[in-house]
N, C-alpha and C positions, 0 to 999 in steps of 0.2 A: 184343739179338740177337747170336748168335755168328757172327763172320765166318769163313768157310771159305776157305782159300787154294786156288785152283785148282792142281791138280798139273800141273806142266809136263813135257811130253814132246817135247823138241826134240833130234833126233838129232845134227844138225850144229850146231856153234857159230855162231850168227848173227854177221854182221859189218855188216849193213845195218839200221839202226834208225831208227824215226820216233817222236818223243815228242809228247805232247799239248800241252806248254807249257814255259816257261822252267824251271820247278821241276824237271821230270823230265829236261830237258836237262842241268841242273846236276848232278843226282845221277848221271846216266849218265856224265858226263865225270870223275867221281871214281872210276869203275870201269874205263872203257875210254877210248882216245884219241878225239879229235874226228872222225877220219875214219870212225868208225862211223855218224855221223849222216848220213842221206841228205838232210835238210833241217833248217833251224833256225827257231825262232820269231823274229819280227822284233825282239823285246826282247833276244834274246841278244847283239846287237851294241851295245847301249847301255851303255857303261861306268859310267853313273850308277846303274844298278840291276842290272847283270849282272856276275857274277864270271867269266864265261867269254867275255867280249867278244873278248879276244885269241885264245883258243883256237879260236873259231868264225869268225874273220874270213875264212877262205878257203872257207867253205861258201857257195856261190853261191845255191842254192835256199833260199827262205825263205817263210814263210806268216805271215799276221796272226792269223786265227782258225781253229783246227784244224777246228771243226765246220762251217766253210764250204768245206772241201776236198771236192771231188767225188771219186767213185770213180775217174774217169779220171786225175785229178791224182795220187791216191795210187798208183795202179797204175804211173804213169809214173816215180814215185820208186823203185819196186821194193823196198820194205822187206821184210825177212824177219820183223821183229817190230815191233809197235806197242805203246807203253805209254800207257795211258789211265787216267783217274780213275774211281773207283767211283760218281761222280755222273753219269757219262755214260749216256744212255739205253741200256737193254739191247738194244733192237732195232738201234741203231747199232753196238754192239759186235759183235753177231752178223752184221751185214752185212759187217764187216771180215773176220770169220772165214770167211764164205761166199766171200770173194774169195781165200781160200787163204792169208791172212796170219795168223800167230800173234799174237793180241791178248791182252796181259797187263793185268789190271785191278789198279791200285795204289790205295792209300788216299790220301785228301785231298791232302796230309797235314794233319791237324788237331792234331798233337802231335809231340813229339820221338820218342815211341815209334813213331808212324806212319812217320817218316822212317827209323828203323832197319828197320822192316818192309819199306819200299819198297827200301832198299838190298839187303837179303837177297833179296827177290823178283827184282829186276832182275839182280843178279849171278848168281843161280841160273839165270835164264832165258837168260843169255848164256854159261853155263858158266865164269863167272869168280868162283866163290865165294870164293877166297882174296883177290881184290882187294876184294870186298865186305866181308869180315871185317876187312881192313886199314883200310878207310875208316871202319868203325864204331869200331874201336879208337882211331883218331885223333880222331874226333868226340867220343867219350867222354873222351879225355884232355883235350881243350880245354874240355869242359863242366866237368870236375873242376877244372881250373885256374881257370876263372871262379868256380866255387863257393867255392874256397879264398880267392880274393881279395875276394869280396863277402860278407862276414859282417856284414851290417847288421841292426840291430834294426828292428822294424816301424816305430817312430816316425821312424827315420832314412831309410827308403826313400822316394825321390822318387816323385812321381806323374807319369806320362807319358801323353800322348794321341796316338794315331795319327791323322794327317791324310792321307786317301787319297780317290781318286776312287771307290773301292769302298765305297759307303755301307753295305753290309751285312757288313762285315768288321771284325775287331778285338776282338770281344766274347768272352764265355765260350765255350770249345769250339773255338777256332781256334789254329793253331800260334803266332801272334803272342802270344796271351795266355799260352801255355805258355812262350814265350821270355822274356816279361816276368818271370815267376816265377823262371826260371833266372838272369836278370840282376839280381835283387834290387831290382826296381822295381815299383810298383803301377800297374796298367793302369786308367786313369780310366774307360774304357768298361765294363769288367767290374765295376768298383766300383759302377756304376749298375744292375747286374743285367741288362745288355744281352747277349744271346747271339749267337753267330755265326749270321748269316742274318737278324737283325733290323736294320732300318734305323736308322742313327745320324742323327737329325733335327737341325735347327737348334736346336729347343727342348731336346733332350737335351744338345747341346753346351753350352748355357748352364748347365744343371744340372751338367754335368761340371766346368765352371769353378768353380762354387760348392763342389762336392765337393772339388776340389783345394785351394781356399783354406782350407776347414774342416779338411782333413787336415793342412795345414801349420801350423795354429795350435796 
């Protein structure tokens, strides 16, 4: 199916933004300063997994699960724009728009290309296209640098396995799998033919270990 980008028509450049999760918060702060965020995801403040812990430390309002935010809570934050994923229920998206809030639907992201798409979409939505272009150029520069340094033959590529509480993540079709390819390593989960959205069971983990051992022989 061809994804169609919703045409944005925002007359005034928004300065009050609410994002669905840590991923979108991180992309946003590559485009605009942290004071654009009216609230942060609770994971933003954890330096063990967040690149924006320092930048967001002064944002007092935070939430745990976006989908549990009620309309009153969102209205109290007074966002001009909300960035949400394309997996969110369409009725929920329309309910935000019915509240008079510009709601922009981003991709997953499930790949590096989706990240580029989201950067362009978010920067366009905020009237910060130049900042978005600059961020993409820097991302591509770093990716090219990694590619140049990691010129490994298939037999030399180490096998890695993601250990996560998200039992349905890490397989074919997710951004982690795409990053593994860029990093010059083999994703043990995708090597088993497991796709994004399929549960990585205990039994499959055992198979993954045997696959990794066989690949190293």
